N, C-alpha and C positions, 0 to 999 in steps of 0.2 A: 352674502350670506356665509353662516360660520363653518369653516371646515371640520369636517370630523376628524378623528385618529387617524384613520387612511392617507387622508388627504394630508393634512399637519406634517406625517411622516415624509410623503412623498414629494411635497410641493417646497416645503419650508426646511425641514432637519436635513433631510438626506443633499439637499442644494449648499448647507451651511457646512456640514462635513466635508464634503469636497472642498467646497472654499477656503477649508483652514488646512487642508493637507493630507486628510483620511481616502485612501485610494479605497477600490471596494473591494478589496482582497483584505484588507485588515477590520473590513467592518463584517460582524458576523451577526447578521440578522435574523431576527426568530429565534433566538439561540434556546434550544431546549432545555430549559431549565428541571423541568421534571416530565417523566413521560404518561403520569397521569395513574393513579393510584388503583387497583384491581379490587374488588369488595363484593362481597356477598349480600344479596337483599331476600330473603328467602333462599329459594334454591336457584334463584338466579344470581350469576356473576357478572359483574358492571365494571365498566374502566371510566375514569375519570378524565375530562379535557385534561391534556397535555400543557405544562404550564411553561411560556416562554418569557426570557429577557427580549425588550424590543433590540437593543444594541447591544453587544460585547465589543469594544472597540479594542483593538489587538495591535500587537507589534508587527505581526506579520501572519499570513494565513494561518490559521492553529496554533498561532505564538504565544507569547505570553500575553494575559488578559490587563489592558492598561486602566478601563474604566466600564462601568455598567450605566448605558443612558435608558432612561424608561420619559417613553413621549404619552402627554396628554393632549386631546383636542382643544382649539383655540379657545374655549368657555371655561378651560382651567385656568387654575393660575399656574404659576411656572413651576413651582415647586411642590405640586402637586401629587408628583412621582417620586418623590425622593426617598420616602422610607422603605419605598418596594425594591428601589433603585440601591438602597444601601443595602437590605438585604442580601439580596442576589450579589452582589458586590462581596458584601463579607465572607457568602460561601464560597465564595470562586476566586478570592483572595486578591481582589481587582483594588487599587489603591484609591480611586477615586469613584463617587458615585453621582451622574447627573442626572437631573429632573429637567423638562422643558415642554412649553406647550407651542412650540416652534418661534416663538418672539423673543424669549430669553431664555438664559442657563442656568438653571439654580448647580451649583456645585459643591459639593464635603469630599472632605479628606478623611478617609478613615483612619488615618493615624493620629491626626491632631482635632478631628471634629468638627473643627471651621468648616463653615456654609457660607458662600458666598453668591451672586446673581453679576451676570456678564451676559451681554450682549449675542455674543457669537460661542460655540464648543471651544473648548480648547485643544490645539491641534496636536499630533502625535510627538513631538521635539519635547516638548515639557513635560509631558508624561513618562517618556524616557527617562528623563534625567531622576526622577524619582524611584525608577527601578535598578538605574545606577546607583544611586544613593545609598541601597540598600546593603551594600558589601563594602567592609573597609580592606578588601583584600584588591590588589588590582589586577587579577588575573581575568581573562575574559568572561562576561558575563554569562553563568551556565542557564540563567532563567529565562536567556533570549535564543538560548540554543533550539532548535526545531526540535519537534518532537519525533517518536522513533516513528512515527508511520503516518500516512495522510489521515488515518481516519482520527476525527474529535474527540478526546477525553470528555469524558462527563465531568460536571461540575466537581465532584467530591476527589475525582481522581487528580485533576488539576491540579486542586487544594491541596491535597497531600501531595505531590511531587514537589510544588513552590515551599509548602514547609520544609519538608526533607532535604531540598537542597540548598535553604534559609539558613537550617541548623547545620551543615555542612560546612558550607563558607564560612559559617560564626565561628568553627572550632569544634565544633561538636563531635564528638569518637562512637555514644552509643543512642542510637535511635529507635523509635519502635512506632512502627504502623497497625494497628487495629481495622483492620476492613473486613466485614462480613462475607462469608464466602458466597461467591457467585458475583461479587463487584469489580472484580478485574485484581487483584493483588498484584499478579506478575507483570500486569500492564503499567501499575503505577512502576513498580520497582524496576522495569526495563527502561521507562522514560527516565528515572532519577539517574540511573547508570549512564545511558546516551546522554544527558546532558553535561555531567561531568566528564566524561571519557572526552566526547566532542570538543571539549573545551579546554582538554587537558589539566583541570584537576584532579583526575585519577588516570591511572594508565592499567594497572592489573586487578581484576577484579574476578571474585570466586562468589558463584551462585550455589549453595549449598541447600539439599534438598533430603527427604529422608527416602522416596518411593524412588525407581527406579522410573516408574511410570512418570512421574512428575518432572523425572529429568529430561526427558523428550520434550515434554511439553514448555518447560521453561527455554530448553536450545532453540526450539521452533519458535517460541515468542519472542526472540532476538534476534529475530533474520536480519536487520538491518545491520547490526555488527558485522555481517558475510564471514570472510574466512578468518576473522580476530576470535571468533569462537572454537570453542576446544573441550572434548568431554574428557574428564580424569577416570582411567578404567584400572580396574585392578591388575589386570593384564597387560597395560598398554604401559608405553614411556610417557613422563609428564608433558603434557601440550604446552612446553616451555615458551616456544616460538607465536603462542596466541597471546592474544587480553584478558579475553575472558572466559574462565576457565568455568564449567559444570562439573559438579560433583553429589556423593550421595553421601552421607555422614557415615554410611558402614563402608564404603568402599573407601573414604580417607581414613579410616580407623585398623583397615585390613591390614595384615603382617606384608613387610616389603625389604628383603635385603637386612634382616635382624632387628630393624625397628617398625615403628609404621607409616603408610604409604604419607600422610600429611606432615611425616619428618623429615621427608626428601624436599620441602619447599624450604629456604631460607624463611626464617620467622617475619624477617620485613617485605617478603615478596609480593605481598596482597596490598594494594591500600585499600580496600574497600572489602568486606564480605557480606553478603544480602542472605540473611539466614529462612528459608521460607519453614511456615510454621513451627516458629523459634520456641513456641511453649515447653517443644522437647528436646531442645538441644543445651537446657541449661543442666542435665540432669546426668549422673554415670560417667560412663568413658568419654560422651563425646563433647562433655564440655573442654576437653584437654584439645579436642581441635580448636575450639576460640581462642583458648589461651596462648594456643602456638601462635595465631596471629592476633595476638592482643594491641599490639600498636595501630593496625587498620581500624579505619570506621566500621562500624560493626552497624546495618540495618537489619532489627528484627520484623519481619510479616507474623501477623497473628490472624485469625477470625475467633478470638475466645475474648472475652472481655476479663476486666481484673477483678477476682475474686479469690477466696482463700489456697485453691489447688493452681493459681499460674503467679502466687505472690512473687515469686523467686524471677521467674520472667520479668515480671515488672521492674524487680529490685536492681537487675543486671542492664536489661537494656532502656530502663528508664531512670537510672542512674543518676545523670545529669540534668534531668526535669522533673524536680519534683516538687507536690502538691505541697499546701499550708502543713499536712502533717508530718512532710519532711518523707513520702513514701513514694517512689516511681512510679510516673505516669505514659501513659502513650502521649506522642508528639500528636497523632491524629486519630479519630477514631468514625468508624463509619459504620453503624450497627445493622442487624435485619429489618428491627423495627423502623431504621430510617428508610432504606432499601425498598422496603415496603410501601410507605407512605410515597416515597419518591416514583413509585414505579416502574423502578429498573428490578425489582426482586417480584417472584410469584408471591402471593398472600396464600395462607394455606386454612385449611377445614380439618378440627381436630375430631376425630371420634374415639371417643375414650369406651373401651369396652371390659367386663371383669366378668369371671364367671362362680359359682357357688365357691369354689373352693379357693379362690381369689380372694373370696369378702369373708368366709370363714375359718379359713387354713382346711387343709388336709389332715383329720384325726385319724389315725393307723387303725387304733384297735375298733374305732366305730366302723370303719370301712370295712375292715376283717370278718367282723361280726356280721354283715350284711354279705358278706358273701365273696368281696372281692380276694383277689389272688395276690399275694405278696412273694416278690422273691428277694432275698437279702442275701448279698456276698457275706463271705469268711469276713471278720473281724471288723465288721460295721455296727455302731452302736442304734440302734432304732430310735427315731423322737419320738415321742407322742403325738407333736402337730408339725406338721411342715407347712410352710409359707411359701407365697413367687416367689422369693429369692431363692430357693431350693431345689424349684420344680427344674426339673432337667440338668441341675446340677449334682445334687445329692440323691435324687429319686428322679426316675421317668415315671410320668402319667401320660400312658398312651392315651387313654380317651379325652384327657382333656385336651392333647395337641389334635387330636381328631376333629372335637367339637370347633377350637377355634380356625383350623382351617377350612370346615365347615360354613362356618362364617363368614368367613374373608371371601370363600368362594360365591355365594349369595351376594355378598356388596358387590364383588368384583362384575358378577353378572350384571348387576343394577346399572353399573359405572360404564361397562363396556370392558370385554373380555380382550382388547384392542392394548389397553391402558400398560403401559410400563411400573412395574412392581418390584419393591425390592423389600424381602422379610427378611429380617436382622434376627437370627438363633442364638440359641446359649451356646452350641456347641457343633462340629463337622457331623456329628450323629443326630444332633435334631434338626441341624439345616435338611440333611438326608431325607428325614423321616418327612418333614412340611414339604421338601419339592416332590417325593413319592404321591402324599397326599393330594397335593395343588396339581400333578399331571392327571392322577387318574380322575381328578373332579372337572377339571377344567380342559388339560390336553386334548382329553378322549372327546370331549363334546366339539372341541375347535377343530379336530382332526389334525394336531398339528404333535407329532413325536417329541418332540424339544421343547414344547411351550415353557414347562416349568424347567430350570435347572439349578445343580448348586455348584457356585463358585466359589471354592476355598483353596486355601493356600495346598491342600490336599491334593487338590485335583491336577493329574499333571497338564491337561489341557484348558485351564483357568483365564491364562491370556486368551488366547483363541474365544474362549466364551465370553469373556469381556468385551473384548470387539462386537462380539454378533449381537449382544447386547445392548451396547450404546448406539447402535446404527437404530435412527428412528425408520429406515425404511424397510429395515427388514423383518419378515413376516414371523421369526422364531430365533430364539425363546424371547417371550412376553416378561416372564415371572423368574427372579433370581432369590434362591436363598445362600444366606452368607452369614457369617460369625462378625467379621472385622473387616475382611479385606476391601469390603466396597464402601466404610465408613469413610475416608479420606482420598483426598488426590484423585479422585473419578469425577470426571464431568459426565452428564447424560441430563443435557438439559431437557428430553422428551418423558424423564419420571414423573408419574402421577401419583404416584400410590409409595409411602415408604409405610411399613409396618413393624414395630415394635413387637416380639415375641421375646424377647429376652430380657431382663431386669436391665437397667442401668443406673449406676448411683454418680458416674464423673460428668459434671455439667460439661466438661471439655467433651467428652464422647457421645452427650446427646447430641452440643451443637453442633459437631462433627457429621454426624448422623443426619440431623433436620438440614444441613445444608447439602446433603444430595439432592432435594428436591425445588430448592430455590431459586433455580435458574428458569428464566422465562425463556418458552421455544416457539420462534415464528412460524416454522416448518411445521408445527403441529398443531398453531392454535392453542398452544399450552400458557395459561394466564394463571393456573392454580394447581396446589396440590394437595393429597390428602395425608394426612398423620393417624394410622390406625395405630391406635395404644392398648394391648394387652396387658400389660406390666406396670401401670401408671407412671410411665418413663416423662411423660407429659408434665408430671408436678415439677418438674426442672426448668420448664419456661420462667422466663421471669423477663424485665424493662427490656432488656436487651435484646430479645424476639419479640416482641409484642410492642405494640404505639405507646401503649399506655397499660398500666394495672386495671383492670375490669373491675367495678365496682363488685358486680356478682360473684365473680370469682374468688375475693379477698374478702374474708368474714373478720371481723372487728369488735372487739369489747374493752372493757376498762381493767381485767384480771389478770393476777399476776401466778405465775405459778414455779416453784424451785425445783427443778430437775436434778436429780444426783446419779452418774454413770458410773457404776462399778463392776469390778468383776467377779467369779463367783466366791473369791475370798474377800470381799468386801472392801479390795482396793479399789482406789478411784482410780475412774482412765480420763488423763488429760488428751483435747482435742478430739473428744467425741462429737460426731454433730446430733444435733438435737431437732426434731420438727414436730410441732402442734398441727392434726390435720382433723380437720370437718368432713368425714367422708371420704372423696376425692379432694378436697380443697383443702391448700394449704393456709396455715394463719399466721404462726410465727416459726421462727429459727432461732438455731444459736449451736455456741461452740463452746462445751466443757473448758473450766479453768484447769487448775493443777490441784486443785482439792475435786475434781469430779465434779463439778458442780455449776448450771448455769441458768440465768432467770429467763425465762420467758412471758412477755406480758404483752399486752392489746387482746387478751384472750376474752371470747364470749361467753356466757352463761352457759351451762350444759354439759353434754356429755361428747367429750373429744378422745381422740386418740394422741398418744405421746410417741415417738418412734427415735430410736438412738442407735448409730452406727459406729462403728470405729475399725481400723485396718486391722485385719487378722483375726478379727471377733466376729462373731452373726449377727444381725441383727436382733432388736428387743424393741419390743412395743408395750404399753399400758396403758387400760384404759382411764379415762379421768374424768371426775367428774367436778365441775366447777362451778361454785367458788369454796363446795366441801372442801375438795382436797388442792390443800396449797403446798404441800410439797410432797416429793412421790420419787421413787426409785427405781430403775431402769438395769437389770443385772445381764451385761453381756458375754456370753460364753466363749472359748478360742472355737476358731473355725474348725480344724482338723480337717485333714483331707485323708479320708478312706482307699481302700483299694478299687473301690467302683460304686455305681451308681445301684441303688435299691431300684426294682419294678414295682409299680401296683398297678394291675386291672382289674377291670370289673366296676369300675367306680362311677360312681354315677356324675355327671358332668352338664350344669345347666348355665346358661345366660343368667346374668344377675342383673345387669345393666349395662345400657347403650345411650351415652350422651353424646349430641353432636353440636361442638361449637363452632361457630363462624366469626372470624376474625375481622374487625372492620381499624379503622384509622385509628379509634381509640381505644381499641381494644376488646371491645365489646361485641356480643353478638346481636345483631341490630333488627328487632322486629319491625313490622310494618308502620305498625302505631308510632313506634319509635322515630323510624325513618321520617313520616310524615310529621309527626312533632319538630324534629331538626330541621325539617325544609320550611318548617313555617317559622321558625327562628328567620332564619336567613332571607326569607323572602320579605319576612319586616322589615329588617338590618337595610334590605337592597331599596324596598320600594320609600320606605321613610313618609311613610302617608296612610290613607285608608285604601278598603277595597275600591272607592271609587277612583283612587288616584291610580293604582295599577291598571283600572280597565281605559284608563285615558293614557296611559303608557303607551298599553297595548294596542289599543287604535291604529296607531301610527305605525307605519315599518319600521324607521329607524331607529325610534327609542325601543319598539317593541324588540328590535335584535341584539340592541347593547343591552338593555335587560335579561333578556336571554343569556346571553354569551355570560354576566357575570354571576346568573344563578348556576349556570353550569358549571364556573370555574369554583362554586361550593358545592358541586355535586347535585343540585337541584337541575331535573330536569323533567318537562312535561309530559313526555314520552314514559319515563318511567314512573310518573305517579300515575297515570292512566292505568300502567301497567298491573303496580302495587294494589292499587283502589278497584281492579279490575272495574273498571270504566272507563273504557275506550273511546269511548260514545261521548263524553262529554267535552265540552269548551277547556282549550288550554286556560284560557284567564280564570275560568270557575276551578280547574283543579288548584290552581295556585291561590285564588281567594279561600278556599276551600281549605287548603292545608296551613294558608297565614291565620284565618280568621273565622273559620267555620265557618263560612257563609256556606247557602246549599249548593248542592252539585245540579247543576243545567245543563242539559244535552244540546247537541248542536241542533238535533232538530227543534226543541223546545224553543231556543232563540228564534230559528228559523222562522218558525210559525207564528210569533209572536209580533214580528216584524211583518209579516202578512197580513195578521188581522188588523194593523193599524192601518188599516185602508184610510179612515178619517185625515189623517197627517201625513201621510206618505204617498200613498197613491195617487189621491186627484191632482197633486201638480205635476203628476208624469206623464208623458205621452204614452200612447198605446205601446208602440217598439222599448220606449224606457221601462216601461212597467214589465214589459216579458222581459228585455233584458237582466232588471232587476232580481226578476224571480229565477232566472237561470243561474244569476250568480249565488243567490241561496241556496240552490239546489246543489252547484258546486261547496260551498262550506259546509251543507250538511254532508256532505262524502270526506271532506278531506280538511278544513278546519279552514280559519283565516287566513294562513298563509296564501293559499289558493287567489287570496282578494289581493295580494301585494303588485301586481304588474299584469300587463297586457297578455300576458301569456296566458292567464286565465279562460281568455276567448277562445283558446285552441282545444279547451277541454270539451270532454264529448257533452257535459251539459250545457257548452254555449255555440258546438259546432252545430247542434239542432236547428240554431236559428240563423245559423248562417256562417260562423267563423267569425275570425277578426275582421277582416279587410269588409266584410259585409256589415260588422254589427256599428266600426267606425263610421262608414257609411251611413248608416241606418238613424246613428245619433247625430250627426251633422258635424262630425270630424274627433280628432282624437283629446281635443280638448271636452267635449262632454262624456266622452268614454272615462276618462279621469275622472269626473265629476263623479260618474254614476258609481264609479269603483268606491270612492272614499264616501257618499252614502250609503251604501252599503255595509262598510266598516262600522260607521257611525251609526247607522240605526240598530245594530246588532247588538251596542253595549249603550243605546240608549236608557236614560234611569236603570241603569243596570241590568236591559233586560229583562225586568218584569212588569212592565207597562204598557 
């Protein structure tokens, strides 16, 4: 009898590994490669089946990965799992991929690409030689040093650590690691430093952060270093007896003894400097700190992808790793999109909301004519029209704030008033107004006097409020309003709602705010979060955030428009950002050249909006009719800061639009019809035959279970199909044949009844006790489906206990062999002739 995969692994591969020198501590079985992506289907949240590698062979427990081995059952060829093993090994950084059916082993080197077949798995000694051969330096191999803790690293963390250590051992001085918020940048950097420090490659290390809250977080993450750690304080002596120093930019740049604190260190004091949130480090005064320690290895950590506003970061930290265009690039990247696909980060739902004022602008003269009251401070020049970007900056619109808060409160009531929410506001005053509204709307209802709080730097007890807000077990506060205090460096895993009530133009700021919600939280069961967007901030979503660009969200065409951006004197503006939009959907972007011009292409025919913005200037926008308008001009005025904000009240504010977007693995909102169609494709691929082929596979428990597992790995689940089709009464096989071939849906009742009606071909050949048992089996099938008929346990179910239960039925049928035969008969008859005759 052919062994299945489980038996092949247990009886053949495990035995061969042990015989060739692998101890149990070196074998990582069922290595959790992906956690299972969370996705929306309608209003339901589902999680895919986790994906695991059969074996990861390591130098030691939690040590460096030497090979990935994928097993298949005896019926497969030895190399059937090689491509899968290769993909895992590549992501993990293992030098070898191995596939086996238990009788032979197909091995591929990821370095040379060579594939060989051998009779037994390679032993650890030969694989260690490959690792040792990576380095030219005679130093102890840092890759073989243990990890920072007993907690295993995720595959991408392990890969990032190995890439960084490889680069440093090869003599590199500047490195950049780009990992999305919530993926463990501190864990990665801690393991890099730990491996280098333990093997003597580096001795003195500086860890730089830009927030005091991050300082303690980093210090605690490096707990394995024990007393080798020291914190650099403005009012403390330098911890020169310690090896790993933790400091903030601000603290090191503070004055000390007629100079700056960092100047108290000799320039060659540190061997390695780790820079957290490094996209902030290369600007202004703080770069002097990096220049002072310029001979050290600099490892930059960021959660921001390469774009126009991070180009200096990539030029500095990526200077020794250039792309084909000669530009600096990251040594390793792991995006938010990849984190969502892998199931390590929470997916998110976007709710885009706009008011009539956001859609058409606030026309002052018209509103005053209709009775609005306008307060204007001295020396403030009144505009004719104000747009979303000016609300709560130049002009306060209390009616709009009230309407947005009422809308948000209604949504929170719908979702759950205990869900943690952060509202990002324009200013401290705006945050105070929003806090007051939300407390009155929800706090009073919930009986919680501190349901809503403002957490801004002006608040004396902001640190205490923040800690209370972070606590998932605390009843209050539940909702926090802020400006930017919570945008970076704060872990709030239980956060469910991220709300934009302030416009955001910087992709860096947007991604940092978005990152507040991306952490999963097992303690509260959090698998996803919501982005409530009142200011069109989600226009900044891109491929870094979305697994792929959704077809519905990006409108394309063949038209081109030349855009000129000028100031009020007609002079060109260099570096202005230009975007063409259709409603709230972006179509094309560009940046103006020295002549103030840029060409945006791929536009559809119709009426579009072209927006332009530049530093120090008010944004501008122009309506364009394509293709009639092939050249347009946008004029940007200087922003000019006045002595105070205008206030207008008595304005009619209404909700103009509300759109919900659910992100899936391909970045699209997935309807029920789309899910069924996608499931159908995957069912046909898995079955490689007709509906009759599927039913034949479904009869036998072993082939059914293999097919079911294969489908689940591709997000196809019969229970889910029954749920979305609202047909829980339909047989599982019929759900699959409907999705795959649009065959009719048949209920379990219908199939069972047809078996009973085929009395001429079924029942006459059975004794009375056998007929009674068959009818009992059909009754249980009606209730719970075919899986119930897979084992003798079915005879203990209520439908069969009335006949006497397991022992009585086996005795009645003349023994266990006949009982098994009746079970097989029931399964076969349910699907005979497709169950239609």
